[in-house]
Each structure stands twice: as structure tokens, then as C-alpha cells.
VEXNUMI-805038 format. One record per atom (N, C-alpha, C): residue number from 1; residue in one letter; atom name; x, y, z. Coordinates in steps of 0.001 Angstrom, whole numbers. Layout:
> NUM/A/CA/X/Y/Z
...
//
This chain:
> 1/M/N/-37121/141819/19852
> 1/M/CA/-37273/140459/19375
> 1/M/C/-35949/139890/18938
> 2/I/N/-35840/138627/19355
> 2/I/CA/-34670/137811/18932
> 2/I/C/-34762/137274/17626
> 3/I/N/-33869/137441/16654
> 3/I/CA/-33772/136756/15364
> 3/I/C/-32522/136100/15181
> 4/T/N/-32540/134786/15112
> 4/T/CA/-31322/133992/15012
> 4/T/C/-31522/132909/13694
> 5/T/N/-30358/132587/13239
> 5/T/CA/-30259/131460/12230
> 5/T/C/-30241/130170/12873
> 6/T/N/-29960/130065/14173
> 6/T/CA/-30006/128803/14897
> 6/T/C/-31408/128215/15149
> 7/P/N/-31547/126998/15307
> 7/P/CA/-32966/126420/15570
> 7/P/C/-33373/126563/16980
> 8/S/N/-32609/126970/17957
> 8/S/CA/-32997/127317/19202
> 8/S/C/-32213/128522/19802
> 9/I/N/-32565/128975/20972
> 9/I/CA/-31803/130038/21662
> 9/I/C/-31373/129667/22959
> 10/E/N/-30017/129599/23027
> 10/E/CA/-29345/129171/24162
> 10/E/C/-29877/129797/25546
> 11/G/N/-30293/129054/26379
> 11/G/CA/-30765/129592/27748
> 11/G/C/-32196/129941/27740
> 12/R/N/-32932/129697/26570
> 12/R/CA/-34269/130032/26500
> 12/R/C/-35121/128887/25949
> 13/S/N/-36257/128702/26493
> 13/S/CA/-37108/127565/25964
> 13/S/C/-38175/128078/25138
> 14/I/N/-38353/127346/24024
> 14/I/CA/-39419/127638/23048
> 14/I/C/-40790/127084/23690
> 15/T/N/-41735/128122/23920
> 15/T/CA/-43006/127576/24545
> 15/T/C/-44123/127406/23586
> 16/A/N/-43974/128086/22531
> 16/A/CA/-45010/128024/21368
> 16/A/C/-44490/128281/20027
> 17/Y/N/-44883/127544/19057
> 17/Y/CA/-44552/127852/17627
> 17/Y/C/-45710/128608/16995
> 18/K/N/-45459/129717/16473
> 18/K/CA/-46518/130594/15867
> 18/K/C/-46657/130388/14455
> 19/G/N/-45653/129793/13732
> 19/G/CA/-45680/129620/12219
> 19/G/C/-44613/130237/11498
> 20/I/N/-44575/129843/10355
> 20/I/CA/-43460/130280/9304
> 20/I/C/-43761/131765/8974
> 21/V/N/-42631/132540/8957
> 21/V/CA/-42784/133965/8573
> 21/V/C/-41686/134280/7417
> 22/V/N/-42073/135159/6519
> 22/V/CA/-41253/135474/5575
> 22/V/C/-41131/136985/5309
> 23/G/N/-40081/137529/4967
> 23/G/CA/-39917/138929/4646
> 23/G/C/-39141/138977/3254
> 24/E/N/-39582/139769/2262
> 24/E/CA/-38999/139807/1075
> 24/E/C/-38649/141363/750
> 25/A/N/-37670/141635/-46
> 25/A/CA/-37359/143032/-622
> 25/A/C/-36761/142753/-1994
> 26/I/N/-37370/143455/-2923
> 26/I/CA/-36828/143482/-4275
> 26/I/C/-36380/144903/-4560
> 27/M/N/-35226/145113/-4799
> 27/M/CA/-34615/146374/-5048
> 27/M/C/-34070/146535/-6535
> 28/G/N/-34236/147603/-7123
> 28/G/CA/-33738/147886/-8387
> 28/G/C/-32393/148629/-8226
> 29/A/N/-31540/148340/-9217
> 29/A/CA/-30251/149107/-9299
> 29/A/C/-30257/150025/-10423
> 30/N/N/-29800/151274/-10359
> 30/N/CA/-29950/152142/-11438
> 30/N/C/-28806/152125/-12372
> 31/V/N/-28902/152673/-13522
> 31/V/CA/-27861/152646/-14549
> 31/V/C/-26527/153189/-14172
> 32/V/N/-26494/154219/-13501
> 32/V/CA/-25141/154832/-12997
> 32/V/C/-24595/153904/-12125
> 33/R/N/-25210/153374/-11187
> 33/R/CA/-24653/152466/-10185
> 33/R/C/-24109/151204/-10918
> 34/D/N/-24886/150739/-11989
> 34/D/CA/-24367/149536/-12827
> 34/D/C/-23237/149809/-13482
> 35/L/N/-23062/151113/-14035
> 35/L/CA/-21856/151537/-14754
> 35/L/C/-20658/151527/-13981
> 36/F/N/-20761/152150/-12705
> 36/F/CA/-19691/152213/-11639
> 36/F/C/-19329/150867/-11249
> 37/A/N/-20241/149915/-11013
> 37/A/CA/-19960/148633/-10655
> 37/A/C/-19295/147805/-11576
> 38/S/N/-19563/148099/-12982
> 38/S/CA/-18807/147427/-14153
> 38/S/C/-17398/147857/-14067
> 39/V/N/-17154/149112/-13896
> 39/V/CA/-15753/149635/-13798
> 39/V/C/-15112/149049/-12725
> 40/T/N/-15719/148980/-11585
> 40/T/CA/-14994/148296/-10450
> 40/T/C/-14756/146939/-10614
> 41/D/N/-15549/146167/-11394
> 41/D/CA/-15344/144709/-11754
> 41/D/C/-14154/144613/-12692
> 42/I/N/-14061/145616/-13567
> 42/I/CA/-13049/145487/-14557
> 42/I/C/-11678/145659/-13884
> 43/I/N/-11495/146733/-13100
> 43/I/CA/-10304/147058/-12460
> 43/I/C/-9966/146449/-11157
> 44/G/N/-11056/145663/-10672
> 44/G/CA/-10846/145000/-9334
> 44/G/C/-11372/145811/-8264
> 45/G/N/-11507/145122/-7099
> 45/G/CA/-12027/145912/-5899
> 45/G/C/-13406/145536/-5557
> 46/R/N/-14016/146247/-4614
> 46/R/CA/-15365/145884/-4147
> 46/R/C/-16274/147066/-4730
> 47/S/N/-17563/146567/-5017
> 47/S/CA/-18446/147458/-5322
> 47/S/C/-19387/148095/-4242
> 48/G/N/-19019/149157/-3745
> 48/G/CA/-19809/149866/-2640
> 48/G/C/-21053/150069/-2854
> 49/A/N/-21337/150494/-4085
> 49/A/CA/-22805/150767/-4604
> 49/A/C/-23716/149620/-4336
> 50/Y/N/-23210/148431/-4920
> 50/Y/CA/-24023/147224/-4718
> 50/Y/C/-24074/146659/-3299
> 51/E/N/-22877/146755/-2598
> 51/E/CA/-22864/146338/-1213
> 51/E/C/-23951/147196/-422
> 52/S/N/-24047/148401/-521
> 52/S/CA/-25054/149215/-72
> 52/S/C/-26452/148716/-282
> 53/K/N/-26677/148462/-1606
> 53/K/CA/-28018/148200/-1965
> 53/K/C/-28311/146680/-1316
> 54/L/N/-27494/145888/-1301
> 54/L/CA/-27635/144557/-769
> 54/L/C/-27866/144727/714
> 55/Q/N/-27180/145605/1515
> 55/Q/CA/-27511/145795/2834
> 55/Q/C/-28936/146410/3035
> 56/D/N/-29398/147333/2282
> 56/D/CA/-30809/147865/2278
> 56/D/C/-31765/146840/2087
> 57/A/N/-31573/145891/1143
> 57/A/CA/-32463/144901/848
> 57/A/C/-32567/143754/1968
> 58/R/N/-31439/143509/2509
> 58/R/CA/-31433/142508/3707
> 58/R/C/-32124/143146/4933
> 59/D/N/-31798/144397/5138
> 59/D/CA/-32468/145114/6429
> 59/D/C/-33973/145149/6221
> 60/T/N/-34377/145443/4964
> 60/T/CA/-35832/145478/4663
> 60/T/C/-36483/144066/4886
> 61/A/N/-35837/143000/4333
> 61/A/CA/-36491/141764/4449
> 61/A/C/-36448/141325/5919
> 62/L/N/-35416/141532/6698
> 62/L/CA/-35433/141244/8091
> 62/L/C/-36450/142039/8952
> 63/R/N/-36585/143350/8573
> 63/R/CA/-37585/144111/9273
> 63/R/C/-39022/143621/8966
> 64/E/N/-39386/143172/7723
> 64/E/CA/-40567/142677/7354
> 64/E/C/-40774/141273/8017
> 65/L/N/-39823/140544/8077
> 65/L/CA/-39805/139214/8875
> 65/L/C/-40328/139390/10273
> 66/Q/N/-39650/140396/11018
> 66/Q/CA/-39897/140771/12348
> 66/Q/C/-41406/141278/12526
> 67/E/N/-41735/142153/11640
> 67/E/CA/-43126/142675/11803
> 67/E/C/-44090/141539/11574
> 68/R/N/-43993/140582/10730
> 68/R/CA/-44886/139565/10604
> 68/R/C/-44878/138600/11728
> 69/A/N/-43745/138439/12287
> 69/A/CA/-43694/137542/13595
> 69/A/C/-44422/138286/14673
> 70/A/N/-44350/139543/14763
> 70/A/CA/-44913/140190/15937
> 70/A/C/-46444/140146/15737
> 71/I/N/-46973/140253/14408
> 71/I/CA/-48392/140235/14277
> 71/I/C/-48913/138880/14769
> 72/L/N/-48048/137772/14620
> 72/L/CA/-48467/136428/15042
> 72/L/C/-48336/136335/16594
> 73/G/N/-47708/137350/17274
> 73/G/CA/-47623/137296/18751
> 73/G/C/-46320/136693/19113
> 74/A/N/-45380/136604/18331
> 74/A/CA/-44096/135935/18588
> 74/A/C/-43100/136915/19165
> 75/N/N/-42186/136412/19905
> 75/N/CA/-41031/137320/20527
> 75/N/C/-39740/136916/20056
> 76/A/N/-39709/135913/19112
> 76/A/CA/-38492/135481/18516
> 76/A/C/-38742/134748/17119
> 77/V/N/-37718/134780/16331
> 77/V/CA/-37770/134066/15111
> 77/V/C/-36478/133192/15076
> 78/V/N/-36683/131903/14937
> 78/V/CA/-35470/130917/14921
> 78/V/C/-35381/130247/13496
> 79/G/N/-34305/129824/13224
> 79/G/CA/-34003/129110/11982
> 79/G/C/-34061/130083/10774
> 80/V/N/-33699/131208/10903
> 80/V/CA/-33788/132282/9817
> 80/V/C/-32847/131805/8872
> 81/D/N/-33333/131939/7385
> 81/D/CA/-32499/131622/6348
> 81/D/C/-32625/132890/5413
> 82/L/N/-31541/133298/4873
> 82/L/CA/-31500/134495/3939
> 82/L/C/-31083/133985/2551
> 83/D/N/-32030/134311/1665
> 83/D/CA/-31720/133911/135
> 83/D/C/-31555/135151/-674
> 84/Y/N/-30629/135168/-1607
> 84/Y/CA/-30430/136296/-2537
> 84/Y/C/-30589/135661/-4044
> 85/E/N/-31262/136568/-4807
> 85/E/CA/-31536/136208/-6218
> 85/E/C/-31453/137398/-7053
> 86/V/N/-30923/137348/-8261
> 86/V/CA/-31108/138346/-9261
> 86/V/C/-32367/138203/-10068
> 87/V/N/-33142/139198/-10090
> 87/V/CA/-34475/139068/-10976
> 87/V/C/-34283/140037/-12192
> 88/G/N/-34327/139453/-13350
> 88/G/CA/-34271/140255/-14620
> 88/G/C/-32687/140623/-14705
> 89/Q/N/-32507/141863/-15264
> 89/Q/CA/-31187/142378/-15519
> 89/Q/C/-30618/143275/-14368
> 90/S/N/-31474/143885/-13575
> 90/S/CA/-31039/144883/-12640
> 90/S/C/-31956/144858/-11281
> 91/M/N/-32592/143712/-11007
> 91/M/CA/-33277/143781/-9847
> 91/M/C/-32642/142676/-8921
> 92/L/N/-32545/143013/-7574
> 92/L/CA/-32085/142091/-6619
> 92/L/C/-33242/141764/-5618
> 93/M/N/-33332/140656/-5332
> 93/M/CA/-34342/139935/-4464
> 93/M/C/-33684/139436/-3271
> 94/V/N/-33985/139775/-1870
> 94/V/CA/-33529/139198/-734
> 94/V/C/-34804/138678/56
> 95/S/N/-34798/137341/344
> 95/S/CA/-35836/136793/1196
> 95/S/C/-35308/136272/2426
> 96/A/N/-36077/136532/3585
> 96/A/CA/-35690/135966/4858
> 96/A/C/-36839/135151/5384
> 97/S/N/-36575/134004/5670
> 97/S/CA/-37660/133096/6256
> 97/S/C/-37278/132359/7555
> 98/G/N/-38207/132169/8470
> 98/G/CA/-37887/131507/9703
> 98/G/C/-39154/131125/10391
> 99/T/N/-39047/130580/11618
> 99/T/CA/-40245/130077/12289
> 99/T/C/-40387/131157/13555
> 100/A/N/-41518/131725/13582
> 100/A/CA/-41927/132574/14716
> 100/A/C/-42238/131777/15764
> 101/V/N/-41654/132157/17009
> 101/V/CA/-41879/131411/18212
> 101/V/C/-42130/132400/19488
> 102/M/N/-42645/131710/20498
> 102/M/CA/-42571/132475/21851
> 102/M/C/-41484/131715/22723
> 103/V/N/-40721/132568/23213
> 103/V/CA/-39610/131946/24235
> 103/V/C/-39784/132596/25584
> 104/E/N/-39372/131826/26583
> 104/E/CA/-39404/132462/27858
> 104/E/C/-37964/132703/28427
//
């Protein structure tokens, strides 16, 4: 399945619009990871623990988006938008939305 942030796919024609699809992932960050991230923030550098958690959430949201598009009979999702939010003190939410389509 083709998943793209663009509204069309170069060289392919959209033959049917199947509907809007959304995938979400809410991930919790644990206390130890928060502690190490705080230390990293104080001394500078990147927080590998949070980057890994963010990647996991993004992968989950996109996988869910793809699964929902397949259920609608789509073979591509165009116009994908990724949104990131912090929920509460230690929860990360990633949502992916787009339009499920059939392309030839």
C-alpha cells in the first residue's frame, strides 16, 4: 500500500475515493525514561528514549491507518497528516489521518 503526504501519486490516477481513515497511538513514558530524559535535557543532547517511543507511536499510528484503509478496499492513502500531542504528564499521542483511495 502506498502511503503519502502528497494529495496525489505521481504517475498514478486515483480511480475511487474510499473515505477518511485515521490511526492513533497513545503511549505512556515510564518514570526511569522520564528521569534520563530530564538529565539529557539539563546537560544537552538528544533523548534517545523519547525518540524511540515517538518512533514506536508513529509506526503504530501509520500501521493502524493502513489497516483501516485496507478494510475499505483501498490500495493507497493520500494527504497523510501526522499530529503529535502530549496527554497528561507522561502520555504521548500520535494520530495519522488521510484519504483512502484506489489508484491504478
